[in-house]
C-alpha positions as CSV (number, residue, x, y, z in Angstrom):
1,M,20.1,-4.7,3.5
2,A,20.1,-6.2,7.0
3,K,17.3,-8.8,7.4
4,S,15.2,-9.2,10.5
5,V,14.9,-12.4,12.6
6,A,11.9,-13.5,10.5
7,G,14.0,-13.0,7.4
8,K,11.1,-11.3,5.5
9,R,11.4,-7.6,6.3
10,P,14.6,-5.6,6.2
11,R,15.6,-3.9,9.4
12,L,15.5,-0.2,9.2
13,V,18.6,1.3,10.8
14,R,18.5,4.5,13.0
15,V,19.8,7.9,11.6
16,S,22.0,10.4,13.3
17,E,21.1,13.9,14.2
18,E,23.2,15.3,11.6
19,M,21.5,13.1,8.8
20,R,18.1,14.3,10.1
21,H,19.3,17.8,9.6
22,I,20.4,17.3,6.2
23,C,17.2,15.4,5.3
24,A,15.2,18.3,6.9
25,L,17.0,20.8,4.5
26,L,16.3,18.5,1.6
27,A,12.7,18.0,2.5
28,Q,12.2,21.9,2.7
29,E,13.5,22.1,-0.9
30,L,11.4,19.2,-2.2
31,L,8.3,20.7,-0.9
32,R,8.9,23.8,-2.8
33,W,8.8,21.8,-6.2
34,P,5.5,21.9,-8.1
35,D,2.9,19.2,-7.0
36,V,5.1,17.5,-4.4
37,S,3.7,16.2,-1.1
38,A,5.1,14.2,1.7
39,R,3.9,11.4,3.9
40,S,5.4,9.5,6.9
41,M,6.1,5.8,6.1
42,F,8.0,3.3,8.2
43,G,10.0,6.0,10.0
44,L,11.0,7.6,6.7
45,R,9.4,10.5,4.7
46,A,8.0,9.5,1.3
47,F,7.9,12.2,-1.4
48,Y,5.3,12.1,-4.0
49,R,5.0,14.0,-7.4
50,G,1.2,13.6,-7.7
51,A,0.3,10.1,-7.0
52,V,3.8,8.7,-7.9
53,V,6.4,8.2,-5.1
54,F,9.9,9.3,-6.1
55,A,12.0,9.7,-3.0
56,M,12.3,8.4,0.7
57,L,14.3,10.5,3.1
58,P,15.2,9.1,6.5
59,D,13.3,10.7,9.4
60,K,13.7,8.3,12.3
61,R,15.0,5.3,10.3
62,A,16.8,4.7,7.0
63,L,16.6,1.9,4.4
64,E,20.1,0.3,4.1
65,S,22.6,2.9,5.2
66,P,22.1,5.6,7.9
67,K,23.7,8.2,5.7
68,A,21.7,7.6,2.5
69,I,18.6,8.8,0.8
70,A,16.6,6.6,-1.5
71,Y,15.2,7.7,-4.9
72,K,13.3,5.8,-7.6
73,L,14.4,5.6,-11.2
74,P,12.1,3.3,-13.0
75,D,13.2,2.6,-16.6
76,G,10.7,-0.4,-17.4
77,T,13.3,-3.1,-17.3
78,Q,13.0,-3.9,-13.6
79,R,10.4,-6.4,-12.6
80,R,10.4,-5.9,-8.9
81,E,9.5,-2.6,-7.1
82,G,12.7,-2.8,-5.0
83,E,14.9,-2.8,-8.2
84,K,13.8,0.6,-9.1
85,W,15.2,2.2,-5.9
86,Q,18.6,3.7,-5.8
87,L,20.7,5.0,-2.8
88,C,22.6,8.3,-2.7
89,E,25.2,8.5,0.2
90,L,25.5,11.8,2.0
91,K,28.7,12.2,4.1
92,N,27.9,15.8,5.1
93,E,26.1,19.0,4.1
94,H,28.4,19.4,1.1
95,D,26.7,16.5,-0.6
96,I,23.3,18.2,-0.7
97,G,23.9,19.4,-4.2
98,N,24.6,15.7,-5.4
99,A,21.5,14.6,-3.6
100,L,19.4,17.3,-5.3
101,A,20.6,16.3,-8.7
102,C,19.5,12.7,-8.0
103,L,16.2,13.8,-6.6
104,D,15.6,16.1,-9.7
105,K,16.2,13.0,-12.1
106,A,13.7,11.0,-10.0
107,Y,11.1,13.7,-9.9
108,T,11.4,14.0,-13.7
109,R,10.8,10.2,-14.1
110,A,7.8,10.6,-11.7
111,I,6.3,13.1,-14.0
112,E,6.7,10.7,-16.9
113,A,5.4,7.9,-14.9
114,E,2.2,9.7,-13.8
115,A,1.7,10.7,-17.5
116,V,1.8,7.0,-18.5
117,K,-0.6,6.2,-15.6
118,I,-3.1,8.8,-16.6
119,Q,-3.0,7.7,-20.2
120,T,-3.5,4.0,-19.2
121,C,-6.5,4.9,-17.0
122,S,-8.1,7.0,-19.6
123,H,-7.8,4.1,-22.1
124,A,-9.5,1.8,-19.5
125,V,-12.3,4.3,-19.0
126,R,-12.8,4.6,-22.8
127,A,-12.9,0.7,-23.1
128,V,-15.6,0.5,-20.4
129,R,-17.6,3.0,-22.2
130,I,-17.4,1.2,-25.4
131,S,-18.4,-2.0,-23.6
132,L,-21.5,-0.3,-22.3
133,R,-22.4,0.9,-25.7
134,S,-22.2,-2.6,-27.0
135,G,-24.6,-3.8,-24.3
136,A,-22.2,-5.4,-21.8
137,R,-23.0,-5.0,-18.0
138,V,-20.4,-3.1,-16.1
139,D,-20.5,-1.4,-12.7
140,E,-21.2,2.2,-14.0
141,S,-20.1,3.6,-10.6
142,Y,-16.4,3.4,-12.0
143,L,-17.5,5.9,-14.7
144,S,-18.5,8.8,-12.3
145,P,-15.7,11.3,-11.7
146,E,-16.1,11.3,-8.0
147,T,-15.7,7.4,-7.7
148,Y,-12.9,7.4,-10.2
149,V,-10.8,10.0,-8.3
150,T,-11.6,8.3,-5.0
151,R,-10.6,4.8,-6.2
152,T,-7.5,5.8,-8.2
153,R,-6.4,9.0,-6.5
154,M,-5.9,10.5,-10.0
155,P,-7.7,13.2,-11.8
156,Y,-10.6,12.1,-13.9
157,P,-9.5,11.9,-17.6
């Protein structure tokens, strides 16, 4: 990845009109999948399954290659967030099938990651409730469904 002058942030490269068209087609398909939403982020479009990001498609900028999409495949062995991301190069519209296969795999992993996140949060809520029963002082606002959903952006367990 090209480094900026400061050396801390990667430079995001510009994408061609052809790549924008391919990404628009992919975005239309992704938004048809259950519980998928998109948000703009750093000149890219981030795609979420619930609260878990699973893909980044170039809009005005691309991550490393002007002809690649990024998808996230966490498997638990990577320590840093950047190590979870993979690139899928697209030479032309004929590569859309390969890209969809990569995105489908990332979408499936996002479903699994969200299930783990929800399970972890529900265990934390139970632990706070047990602490309250034993007389410990805990900020009870964390236990209300409205505050929980607002702070975690996840459904109340």
